[in-house]
Jmol script that loads the backbone (N, CA, C; Angstrom):
load data "model"
ATOM      1  N   MET A   1      88.597  84.872 128.391  1.00  0.00           N
ATOM      2  CA  MET A   1      88.695  85.570 127.914  1.00  0.00           C
ATOM      3  C   MET A   1      89.762  85.062 126.982  1.00  0.00           C
ATOM      4  N   LYS A   2      90.035  84.744 125.632  1.00  0.00           N
ATOM      5  CA  LYS A   2      91.173  83.934 124.810  1.00  0.00           C
ATOM      6  C   LYS A   2      92.175  85.315 125.050  1.00  0.00           C
ATOM      7  N   ASN A   3      93.262  85.415 124.826  1.00  0.00           N
ATOM      8  CA  ASN A   3      94.452  86.536 124.878  1.00  0.00           C
ATOM      9  C   ASN A   3      94.493  86.848 122.965  1.00  0.00           C
ATOM     10  N   GLN A   4      94.514  88.058 122.610  1.00  0.00           N
ATOM     11  CA  GLN A   4      93.981  87.862 121.842  1.00  0.00           C
ATOM     12  C   GLN A   4      95.779  88.660 121.449  1.00  0.00           C
ATOM     13  N   ARG A   5      96.550  89.464 122.278  1.00  0.00           N
ATOM     14  CA  ARG A   5      97.654  89.923 121.860  1.00  0.00           C
ATOM     15  C   ARG A   5      98.808  89.162 121.325  1.00  0.00           C
ATOM     16  N   LYS A   6      99.257  90.346 120.327  1.00  0.00           N
ATOM     17  CA  LYS A   6     100.901  89.512 120.070  1.00  0.00           C
ATOM     18  C   LYS A   6     102.315  89.113 120.543  1.00  0.00           C
ATOM     19  N   HIS A   7     101.979  90.164 121.344  1.00  0.00           N
ATOM     20  CA  HIS A   7     103.102  89.762 122.021  1.00  0.00           C
ATOM     21  C   HIS A   7     102.265  90.160 123.766  1.00  0.00           C
ATOM     22  N   GLU A   8     103.436  89.443 124.669  1.00  0.00           N
ATOM     23  CA  GLU A   8     103.150  89.800 126.334  1.00  0.00           C
ATOM     24  C   GLU A   8     103.563  91.172 126.790  1.00  0.00           C
ATOM     25  N   ARG A   9     102.376  91.163 127.290  1.00  0.00           N
ATOM     26  CA  ARG A   9     103.028  92.630 128.008  1.00  0.00           C
ATOM     27  C   ARG A   9     103.641  92.507 129.726  1.00  0.00           C
ATOM     28  N   VAL A  10     105.019  93.321 129.611  1.00  0.00           N
ATOM     29  CA  VAL A  10     105.730  93.286 130.792  1.00  0.00           C
ATOM     30  C   VAL A  10     104.903  94.194 131.658  1.00  0.00           C
ATOM     31  N   HIS A  11     105.374  94.152 133.266  1.00  0.00           N
ATOM     32  CA  HIS A  11     105.277  94.923 134.227  1.00  0.00           C
ATOM     33  C   HIS A  11     105.921  95.726 134.038  1.00  0.00           C
ATOM     34  N   VAL A  12     105.483  97.110 134.121  1.00  0.00           N
ATOM     35  CA  VAL A  12     106.481  98.572 134.111  1.00  0.00           C
ATOM     36  C   VAL A  12     105.891  99.578 134.883  1.00  0.00           C
ATOM     37  N   GLN A  13     106.672 100.589 135.245  1.00  0.00           N
ATOM     38  CA  GLN A  13     106.221 101.946 135.963  1.00  0.00           C
ATOM     39  C   GLN A  13     106.464 102.463 135.310  1.00  0.00           C
ATOM     40  N   PHE A  14     106.016 103.571 134.291  1.00  0.00           N
ATOM     41  CA  PHE A  14     106.660 104.573 133.475  1.00  0.00           C
ATOM     42  C   PHE A  14     105.627 105.488 133.300  1.00  0.00           C
ATOM     43  N   ARG A  15     105.769 107.061 133.371  1.00  0.00           N
ATOM     44  CA  ARG A  15     104.851 107.593 133.581  1.00  0.00           C
ATOM     45  C   ARG A  15     104.206 108.085 131.750  1.00  0.00           C
ATOM     46  N   SER A  16     102.917 108.716 131.337  1.00  0.00           N
ATOM     47  CA  SER A  16     102.961 108.852 130.969  1.00  0.00           C
ATOM     48  C   SER A  16     102.029 110.022 130.672  1.00  0.00           C
ATOM     49  N   HIS A  17     102.153 110.700 128.970  1.00  0.00           N
ATOM     50  CA  HIS A  17     100.939 111.601 129.172  1.00  0.00           C
ATOM     51  C   HIS A  17     100.649 111.713 127.873  1.00  0.00           C
ATOM     52  N   PHE A  18      98.815 111.732 127.485  1.00  0.00           N
ATOM     53  CA  PHE A  18      98.379 111.322 127.094  1.00  0.00           C
ATOM     54  C   PHE A  18      97.534 112.502 126.455  1.00  0.00           C
ATOM     55  N   SER A  19      96.620 112.498 124.744  1.00  0.00           N
ATOM     56  CA  SER A  19      95.684 113.592 124.737  1.00  0.00           C
ATOM     57  C   SER A  19      94.587 113.113 123.584  1.00  0.00           C
ATOM     58  N   MET A  20      93.454 113.413 123.739  1.00  0.00           N
ATOM     59  CA  MET A  20      92.208 112.696 122.578  1.00  0.00           C
ATOM     60  C   MET A  20      92.928 113.915 121.115  1.00  0.00           C
ATOM     61  N   LYS A  21      92.551 113.492 120.259  1.00  0.00           N
ATOM     62  CA  LYS A  21      93.038 113.432 119.173  1.00  0.00           C
ATOM     63  C   LYS A  21      91.727 114.508 118.664  1.00  0.00           C
ATOM     64  N   GLY A  22      91.527 115.540 118.202  1.00  0.00           N
ATOM     65  CA  GLY A  22      90.888 116.655 118.133  1.00  0.00           C
ATOM     66  C   GLY A  22      89.904 116.743 119.557  1.00  0.00           C
ATOM     67  N   LYS A  23      89.878 116.861 120.919  1.00  0.00           N
ATOM     68  CA  LYS A  23      89.260 117.235 122.399  1.00  0.00           C
ATOM     69  C   LYS A  23      90.795 117.931 122.841  1.00  0.00           C
ATOM     70  N   MET A  24      89.305 118.408 123.632  1.00  0.00           N
ATOM     71  CA  MET A  24      90.464 119.583 125.050  1.00  0.00           C
ATOM     72  C   MET A  24      90.158 118.670 125.930  1.00  0.00           C
ATOM     73  N   LEU A  25      91.230 117.475 126.022  1.00  0.00           N
ATOM     74  CA  LEU A  25      91.139 116.258 126.917  1.00  0.00           C
ATOM     75  C   LEU A  25      92.418 115.982 126.806  1.00  0.00           C
ATOM     76  N   ALA A  26      93.307 116.314 128.107  1.00  0.00           N
ATOM     77  CA  ALA A  26      94.623 115.449 127.978  1.00  0.00           C
ATOM     78  C   ALA A  26      94.329 115.049 129.413  1.00  0.00           C
ATOM     79  N   GLY A  27      95.753 113.994 129.524  1.00  0.00           N
ATOM     80  CA  GLY A  27      96.112 113.711 131.552  1.00  0.00           C
ATOM     81  C   GLY A  27      97.380 112.970 131.445  1.00  0.00           C
ATOM     82  N   ASP A  28      97.402 113.117 132.563  1.00  0.00           N
ATOM     83  CA  ASP A  28      98.785 112.170 132.823  1.00  0.00           C
ATOM     84  C   ASP A  28      98.243 110.862 133.292  1.00  0.00           C
ATOM     85  N   GLY A  29      99.408 109.725 133.044  1.00  0.00           N
ATOM     86  CA  GLY A  29      99.119 108.271 133.734  1.00  0.00           C
ATOM     87  C   GLY A  29     100.131 107.931 134.162  1.00  0.00           C
ATOM     88  N   ASP A  30      99.887 106.690 134.636  1.00  0.00           N
ATOM     89  CA  ASP A  30     101.044 105.560 135.142  1.00  0.00           C
ATOM     90  C   ASP A  30     101.193 104.359 134.640  1.00  0.00           C
ATOM     91  N   LEU A  31     102.099 104.039 133.142  1.00  0.00           N
ATOM     92  CA  LEU A  31     102.111 103.214 132.597  1.00  0.00           C
ATOM     93  C   LEU A  31     101.922 101.756 132.876  1.00  0.00           C
ATOM     94  N   THR A  32     101.359 100.558 133.140  1.00  0.00           N
ATOM     95  CA  THR A  32     101.950  99.493 134.223  1.00  0.00           C
ATOM     96  C   THR A  32     101.878  98.604 133.686  1.00  0.00           C
ATOM     97  N   ASP A  33     101.673  98.159 131.971  1.00  0.00           N
ATOM     98  CA  ASP A  33     101.998  97.153 131.178  1.00  0.00           C
ATOM     99  C   ASP A  33     102.093  97.653 129.610  1.00  0.00           C
ATOM    100  N   LEU A  34     103.289  96.989 129.528  1.00  0.00           N
ATOM    101  CA  LEU A  34     103.759  97.767 128.278  1.00  0.00           C
ATOM    102  C   LEU A  34     104.012  96.175 127.200  1.00  0.00           C
ATOM    103  N   SER A  35     103.542  96.749 125.616  1.00  0.00           N
ATOM    104  CA  SER A  35     104.471  95.527 124.625  1.00  0.00           C
ATOM    105  C   SER A  35     104.155  97.122 123.236  1.00  0.00           C
ATOM    106  N   PRO A  36     105.189  95.956 122.736  1.00  0.00           N
ATOM    107  CA  PRO A  36     105.040  96.552 121.000  1.00  0.00           C
ATOM    108  C   PRO A  36     103.582  97.070 120.601  1.00  0.00           C
ATOM    109  N   GLY A  37     102.272  96.171 121.128  1.00  0.00           N
ATOM    110  CA  GLY A  37     101.251  96.998 119.980  1.00  0.00           C
ATOM    111  C   GLY A  37     100.448  97.743 121.023  1.00  0.00           C
ATOM    112  N   GLY A  38     100.780  97.593 122.411  1.00  0.00           N
ATOM    113  CA  GLY A  38      99.496  98.676 123.553  1.00  0.00           C
ATOM    114  C   GLY A  38     100.170  98.448 124.813  1.00  0.00           C
ATOM    115  N   CYS A  39      99.571  98.740 125.545  1.00  0.00           N
ATOM    116  CA  CYS A  39      99.635  99.241 127.301  1.00  0.00           C
ATOM    117  C   CYS A  39      98.291  99.287 128.021  1.00  0.00           C
ATOM    118  N   ARG A  40      98.928  99.444 129.357  1.00  0.00           N
ATOM    119  CA  ARG A  40      97.720  99.810 130.767  1.00  0.00           C
ATOM    120  C   ARG A  40      97.888 100.820 130.972  1.00  0.00           C
ATOM    121  N   ILE A  41      96.883 102.134 130.759  1.00  0.00           N
ATOM    122  CA  ILE A  41      97.278 102.986 131.792  1.00  0.00           C
ATOM    123  C   ILE A  41      96.519 103.274 132.722  1.00  0.00           C
ATOM    124  N   LEU A  42      97.117 104.214 134.474  1.00  0.00           N
ATOM    125  CA  LEU A  42      96.043 104.143 134.915  1.00  0.00           C
ATOM    126  C   LEU A  42      96.287 105.024 134.827  1.00  0.00           C
ATOM    127  N   SER A  43      94.906 105.975 134.942  1.00  0.00           N
ATOM    128  CA  SER A  43      94.683 107.414 135.004  1.00  0.00           C
ATOM    129  C   SER A  43      93.574 107.722 135.814  1.00  0.00           C
ATOM    130  N   PRO A  44      93.254 108.918 136.198  1.00  0.00           N
ATOM    131  CA  PRO A  44      91.367 109.053 136.935  1.00  0.00           C
ATOM    132  C   PRO A  44      90.884 109.982 135.911  1.00  0.00           C
ATOM    133  N   VAL A  45      91.726 110.464 134.857  1.00  0.00           N
ATOM    134  CA  VAL A  45      90.445 110.781 133.242  1.00  0.00           C
ATOM    135  C   VAL A  45      89.690 109.499 132.768  1.00  0.00           C
ATOM    136  N   GLN A  46      88.880 110.071 132.306  1.00  0.00           N
ATOM    137  CA  GLN A  46      87.279 109.317 131.910  1.00  0.00           C
ATOM    138  C   GLN A  46      88.037 109.309 130.312  1.00  0.00           C
ATOM    139  N   VAL A  47      87.672 108.165 130.101  1.00  0.00           N
ATOM    140  CA  VAL A  47      88.481 107.984 128.138  1.00  0.00           C
ATOM    141  C   VAL A  47      86.825 107.384 127.344  1.00  0.00           C
ATOM    142  N   LEU A  48      86.815 107.247 126.686  1.00  0.00           N
ATOM    143  CA  LEU A  48      86.170 106.123 126.173  1.00  0.00           C
ATOM    144  C   LEU A  48      86.318 105.503 125.102  1.00  0.00           C
ATOM    145  N   VAL A  49      85.737 104.164 125.404  1.00  0.00           N
ATOM    146  CA  VAL A  49      85.727 102.891 124.024  1.00  0.00           C
ATOM    147  C   VAL A  49      86.512 103.383 122.472  1.00  0.00           C
ATOM    148  N   GLY A  50      87.072 103.454 121.883  1.00  0.00           N
ATOM    149  CA  GLY A  50      86.612 104.022 120.958  1.00  0.00           C
ATOM    150  C   GLY A  50      88.231 105.230 120.645  1.00  0.00           C
ATOM    151  N   ALA A  51      88.163 105.958 121.190  1.00  0.00           N
ATOM    152  CA  ALA A  51      88.725 107.185 121.589  1.00  0.00           C
ATOM    153  C   ALA A  51      90.109 107.146 120.569  1.00  0.00           C
ATOM    154  N   GLU A  52      90.503 108.099 120.462  1.00  0.00           N
ATOM    155  CA  GLU A  52      91.679 107.774 119.608  1.00  0.00           C
ATOM    156  C   GLU A  52      92.993 109.243 120.240  1.00  0.00           C
ATOM    157  N   VAL A  53      93.889 108.477 121.029  1.00  0.00           N
ATOM    158  CA  VAL A  53      94.639 109.251 121.966  1.00  0.00           C
ATOM    159  C   VAL A  53      96.552 109.361 120.928  1.00  0.00           C
ATOM    160  N   GLU A  54      97.409 110.136 121.307  1.00  0.00           N
ATOM    161  CA  GLU A  54      98.297 110.790 121.206  1.00  0.00           C
ATOM    162  C   GLU A  54      99.084 110.059 122.443  1.00  0.00           C
ATOM    163  N   LEU A  55      99.958 109.648 122.470  1.00  0.00           N
ATOM    164  CA  LEU A  55     100.680 108.971 123.688  1.00  0.00           C
ATOM    165  C   LEU A  55     102.315 109.377 124.146  1.00  0.00           C
ATOM    166  N   CYS A  56     102.321 109.991 125.038  1.00  0.00           N
ATOM    167  CA  CYS A  56     104.068 110.275 125.491  1.00  0.00           C
ATOM    168  C   CYS A  56     104.308 109.493 126.310  1.00  0.00           C
ATOM    169  N   ILE A  57     105.216 108.288 126.309  1.00  0.00           N
ATOM    170  CA  ILE A  57     105.845 107.556 127.546  1.00  0.00           C
ATOM    171  C   ILE A  57     107.323 108.137 127.761  1.00  0.00           C
ATOM    172  N   PHE A  58     107.524 107.621 128.991  1.00  0.00           N
ATOM    173  CA  PHE A  58     108.516 108.357 129.691  1.00  0.00           C
ATOM    174  C   PHE A  58     109.007 107.492 129.844  1.00  0.00           C
ATOM    175  N   PRO A  59     110.125 105.941 129.891  1.00  0.00           N
ATOM    176  CA  PRO A  59     110.333 105.361 129.966  1.00  0.00           C
ATOM    177  C   PRO A  59     111.898 106.197 131.414  1.00  0.00           C
ATOM    178  N   GLY A  60     112.183 104.771 132.936  1.00  0.00           N
ATOM    179  CA  GLY A  60     112.494 105.547 133.427  1.00  0.00           C
ATOM    180  C   GLY A  60     113.786 105.184 133.392  1.00  0.00           C
ATOM    181  N   ASP A  61     114.313 104.712 132.478  1.00  0.00           N
ATOM    182  CA  ASP A  61     115.937 104.661 132.281  1.00  0.00           C
ATOM    183  C   ASP A  61     116.436 105.873 131.185  1.00  0.00           C
ATOM    184  N   SER A  62     115.417 106.095 130.337  1.00  0.00           N
ATOM    185  CA  SER A  62     115.766 106.594 129.162  1.00  0.00           C
ATOM    186  C   SER A  62     115.088 108.117 129.229  1.00  0.00           C
ATOM    187  N   ALA A  63     116.557 108.723 128.542  1.00  0.00           N
ATOM    188  CA  ALA A  63     115.908 110.611 128.350  1.00  0.00           C
ATOM    189  C   ALA A  63     115.244 111.280 127.222  1.00  0.00           C
ATOM    190  N   ASN A  64     115.141 109.503 126.241  1.00  0.00           N
ATOM    191  CA  ASN A  64     113.885 109.768 125.410  1.00  0.00           C
ATOM    192  C   ASN A  64     112.359 109.366 125.176  1.00  0.00           C
ATOM    193  N   PRO A  65     111.714 109.726 125.569  1.00  0.00           N
ATOM    194  CA  PRO A  65     110.480 109.654 125.137  1.00  0.00           C
ATOM    195  C   PRO A  65     110.012 108.810 124.341  1.00  0.00           C
ATOM    196  N   ILE A  66     109.109 107.976 124.321  1.00  0.00           N
ATOM    197  CA  ILE A  66     108.509 107.339 123.061  1.00  0.00           C
ATOM    198  C   ILE A  66     107.179 108.178 122.902  1.00  0.00           C
ATOM    199  N   LEU A  67     107.339 108.778 121.560  1.00  0.00           N
ATOM    200  CA  LEU A  67     106.078 109.562 121.162  1.00  0.00           C
ATOM    201  C   LEU A  67     105.455 108.406 120.071  1.00  0.00           C
ATOM    202  N   ILE A  68     104.029 108.367 120.831  1.00  0.00           N
ATOM    203  CA  ILE A  68     103.528 107.406 120.317  1.00  0.00           C
ATOM    204  C   ILE A  68     102.328 107.909 118.982  1.00  0.00           C
ATOM    205  N   ASP A  69     101.926 108.241 117.851  1.00  0.00           N
ATOM    206  CA  ASP A  69     100.856 109.144 117.360  1.00  0.00           C
ATOM    207  C   ASP A  69      99.839 108.874 117.354  1.00  0.00           C
ATOM    208  N   GLY A  70      99.718 107.780 117.521  1.00  0.00           N
ATOM    209  CA  GLY A  70      98.138 107.372 117.324  1.00  0.00           C
ATOM    210  C   GLY A  70      98.093 105.397 118.463  1.00  0.00           C
ATOM    211  N   ALA A  71      96.881 105.838 119.130  1.00  0.00           N
ATOM    212  CA  ALA A  71      96.422 104.771 119.893  1.00  0.00           C
ATOM    213  C   ALA A  71      95.286 104.401 120.141  1.00  0.00           C
ATOM    214  N   THR A  72      94.209 103.899 119.848  1.00  0.00           N
ATOM    215  CA  THR A  72      92.844 103.575 120.583  1.00  0.00           C
ATOM    216  C   THR A  72      92.689 102.646 121.844  1.00  0.00           C
ATOM    217  N   VAL A  73      92.040 103.337 122.094  1.00  0.00           N
ATOM    218  CA  VAL A  73      91.119 102.671 123.076  1.00  0.00           C
ATOM    219  C   VAL A  73      90.540 101.830 123.429  1.00  0.00           C
ATOM    220  N   ARG A  74      91.136 100.647 123.846  1.00  0.00           N
ATOM    221  CA  ARG A  74      90.199  99.106 123.803  1.00  0.00           C
ATOM    222  C   ARG A  74      89.516  98.433 125.053  1.00  0.00           C
ATOM    223  N   TRP A  75      89.572  98.934 126.351  1.00  0.00           N
ATOM    224  CA  TRP A  75      88.992  98.845 127.502  1.00  0.00           C
ATOM    225  C   TRP A  75      88.655 100.247 128.075  1.00  0.00           C
ATOM    226  N   CYS A  76      88.087 100.728 129.217  1.00  0.00           N
ATOM    227  CA  CYS A  76      88.607 101.248 130.265  1.00  0.00           C
ATOM    228  C   CYS A  76      87.453 100.608 131.669  1.00  0.00           C
ATOM    229  N   ARG A  77      87.955 100.777 132.097  1.00  0.00           N
ATOM    230  CA  ARG A  77      87.365 100.615 133.587  1.00  0.00           C
ATOM    231  C   ARG A  77      87.672 101.709 134.975  1.00  0.00           C
ATOM    232  N   PRO A  78      87.074 102.103 136.049  1.00  0.00           N
ATOM    233  CA  PRO A  78      87.234 103.017 137.055  1.00  0.00           C
ATOM    234  C   PRO A  78      89.172 103.358 136.749  1.00  0.00           C
ATOM    235  N   ASN A  79      89.122 104.329 136.889  1.00  0.00           N
ATOM    236  CA  ASN A  79      91.070 105.117 137.026  1.00  0.00           C
ATOM    237  C   ASN A  79      92.273 103.831 136.262  1.00  0.00           C
ATOM    238  N   GLU A  80      90.963 103.244 134.692  1.00  0.00           N
ATOM    239  CA  GLU A  80      91.972 102.469 134.508  1.00  0.00           C
ATOM    240  C   GLU A  80      91.712 102.095 132.868  1.00  0.00           C
ATOM    241  N   PHE A  81      92.680 102.464 131.669  1.00  0.00           N
ATOM    242  CA  PHE A  81      92.559 101.872 130.611  1.00  0.00           C
ATOM    243  C   PHE A  81      93.427 101.104 129.323  1.00  0.00           C
ATOM    244  N   GLY A  82      92.808 100.611 128.315  1.00  0.00           N
ATOM    245  CA  GLY A  82      93.689 100.341 127.656  1.00  0.00           C
ATOM    246  C   GLY A  82      94.021 100.930 126.370  1.00  0.00           C
ATOM    247  N   LEU A  83      95.213 100.494 125.861  1.00  0.00           N
ATOM    248  CA  LEU A  83      95.701 101.457 124.353  1.00  0.00           C
ATOM    249  C   LEU A  83      95.924 100.198 123.362  1.00  0.00           C
ATOM    250  N   SER A  84      95.216 100.320 122.111  1.00  0.00           N
ATOM    251  CA  SER A  84      96.050  99.233 121.396  1.00  0.00           C
ATOM    252  C   SER A  84      96.722 100.222 120.601  1.00  0.00           C
ATOM    253  N   PHE A  85      98.157 100.450 119.897  1.00  0.00           N
ATOM    254  CA  PHE A  85      99.035 101.452 119.315  1.00  0.00           C
ATOM    255  C   PHE A  85      98.843 101.465 118.030  1.00  0.00           C
ATOM    256  N   THR A  86      98.832 102.073 117.099  1.00  0.00           N
ATOM    257  CA  THR A  86      97.724 101.782 115.659  1.00  0.00           C
ATOM    258  C   THR A  86      98.235 103.255 114.769  1.00  0.00           C
ATOM    259  N   LYS A  87      99.422 104.412 115.036  1.00  0.00           N
ATOM    260  CA  LYS A  87     100.047 104.346 114.404  1.00  0.00           C
ATOM    261  C   LYS A  87     101.480 105.164 114.992  1.00  0.00           C
ATOM    262  N   ILE A  88     102.258 104.373 114.361  1.00  0.00           N
ATOM    263  CA  ILE A  88     103.229 105.044 115.342  1.00  0.00           C
ATOM    264  C   ILE A  88     105.220 104.850 114.091  1.00  0.00           C
ATOM    265  N   ARG A  89     105.386 105.349 114.314  1.00  0.00           N
ATOM    266  CA  ARG A  89     106.767 105.904 113.297  1.00  0.00           C
ATOM    267  C   ARG A  89     107.421 104.910 113.278  1.00  0.00           C
ATOM    268  N   VAL A  90     108.388 104.032 112.256  1.00  0.00           N
ATOM    269  CA  VAL A  90     109.027 103.132 112.450  1.00  0.00           C
ATOM    270  C   VAL A  90     110.314 103.118 113.331  1.00  0.00           C
ATOM    271  N   PRO A  91     111.121 104.446 113.192  1.00  0.00           N
ATOM    272  CA  PRO A  91     111.849 104.475 114.229  1.00  0.00           C
ATOM    273  C   PRO A  91     112.014 104.756 115.887  1.00  0.00           C
ATOM    274  N   VAL A  92     110.238 104.939 116.759  1.00  0.00           N
ATOM    275  CA  VAL A  92     109.852 104.935 117.682  1.00  0.00           C
ATOM    276  C   VAL A  92     109.403 103.318 118.422  1.00  0.00           C
ATOM    277  N   GLN A  93     108.988 102.847 116.666  1.00  0.00           N
ATOM    278  CA  GLN A  93     108.991 101.070 116.819  1.00  0.00           C
ATOM    279  C   GLN A  93     109.400 100.110 117.768  1.00  0.00           C
ATOM    280  N   ARG A  94     110.633 101.334 117.130  1.00  0.00           N
ATOM    281  CA  ARG A  94     111.995 100.407 117.196  1.00  0.00           C
ATOM    282  C   ARG A  94     112.606 100.383 118.518  1.00  0.00           C
ATOM    283  N   GLN A  95     112.867 101.392 119.006  1.00  0.00           N
ATOM    284  CA  GLN A  95     112.678 102.193 120.391  1.00  0.00           C
ATOM    285  C   GLN A  95     111.563 101.574 121.277  1.00  0.00           C
ATOM    286  N   LEU A  96     110.599 101.897 120.910  1.00  0.00           N
ATOM    287  CA  LEU A  96     109.137 100.214 122.007  1.00  0.00           C
ATOM    288  C   LEU A  96     109.545  99.322 121.804  1.00  0.00           C
ATOM    289  N   THR A  97     110.350  98.341 121.055  1.00  0.00           N
ATOM    290  CA  THR A  97     110.507  97.199 121.333  1.00  0.00           C
ATOM    291  C   THR A  97     112.183  96.872 121.897  1.00  0.00           C
ATOM    292  N   ASP A  98     113.019  97.907 121.616  1.00  0.00           N
ATOM    293  CA  ASP A  98     114.201  97.778 122.421  1.00  0.00           C
ATOM    294  C   ASP A  98     113.612  97.703 123.995  1.00  0.00           C
ATOM    295  N   VAL A  99     112.929  98.629 124.517  1.00  0.00           N
ATOM    296  CA  VAL A  99     112.921  99.539 125.039  1.00  0.00           C
ATOM    297  C   VAL A  99     111.798  97.589 126.194  1.00  0.00           C
ATOM    298  N   TRP A 100     110.735  97.058 125.236  1.00  0.00           N
ATOM    299  CA  TRP A 100     110.191  96.255 126.122  1.00  0.00           C
ATOM    300  C   TRP A 100     111.235  94.932 125.679  1.00  0.00           C
ATOM    301  N   ARG A 101     111.516  94.316 125.374  1.00  0.00           N
ATOM    302  CA  ARG A 101     112.658  93.046 125.205  1.00  0.00           C
ATOM    303  C   ARG A 101     113.669  93.606 126.021  1.00  0.00           C
ATOM    304  N   LYS A 102     114.548  94.156 126.369  1.00  0.00           N
ATOM    305  CA  LYS A 102     114.753  93.812 127.754  1.00  0.00           C
ATOM    306  C   LYS A 102     114.401  93.874 129.140  1.00  0.00           C
ATOM    307  N   LEU A 103     113.447  94.820 129.154  1.00  0.00           N
ATOM    308  CA  LEU A 103     112.293  94.172 129.879  1.00  0.00           C
ATOM    309  C   LEU A 103     111.616  92.889 130.546  1.00  0.00           C
ATOM    310  N   ALA A 104     111.449  92.086 129.135  1.00  0.00           N
ATOM    311  CA  ALA A 104     111.268  90.546 129.115  1.00  0.00           C
ATOM    312  C   ALA A 104     111.735  89.941 129.164  1.00  0.00           C
ATOM    313  N   LYS A 105     113.561  90.089 129.175  1.00  0.00           N
ATOM    314  CA  LYS A 105     114.303  89.076 128.968  1.00  0.00           C
ATOM    315  C   LYS A 105     114.743  88.418 131.086  1.00  0.00           C
ATOM    316  N   PRO A 106     114.070  87.240 130.485  1.00  0.00           N
ATOM    317  CA  PRO A 106     113.790  86.519 132.312  1.00  0.00           C
ATOM    318  C   PRO A 106     115.622  86.570 132.847  1.00  0.00           C
ATOM    319  N   ALA A 107     115.158  87.285 134.084  1.00  0.00           N
ATOM    320  CA  ALA A 107     116.520  87.082 134.919  1.00  0.00           C
ATOM    321  C   ALA A 107     117.199  86.041 135.307  1.00  0.00           C
TER     322      ALA A 107
END
end "model"
wireframe off; spacefill off
backbone 0.3
color backbone group
């Protein structure tokens, strides 16, 4: 399968909270891969491909959570799913990109 991502994902271990737009479904998960355009979340909460969610990411070294207004579930497997960020405010995109750049730098 061809990689269609604009940015490489970096491995992280951040906490996250997500909620389905217009539904009474929410959950917590471990965010394990991150890029400026999406992420992978490990969670026992079942989601469906195409579902729209709001996402809050808690970077380990930052006091400020990253609030993603809209993300679409692109794939799901048992206990994990991938999100593509679809609605994100400019200052939040900058914050997210800064976190990603710091982690993507070679040691």
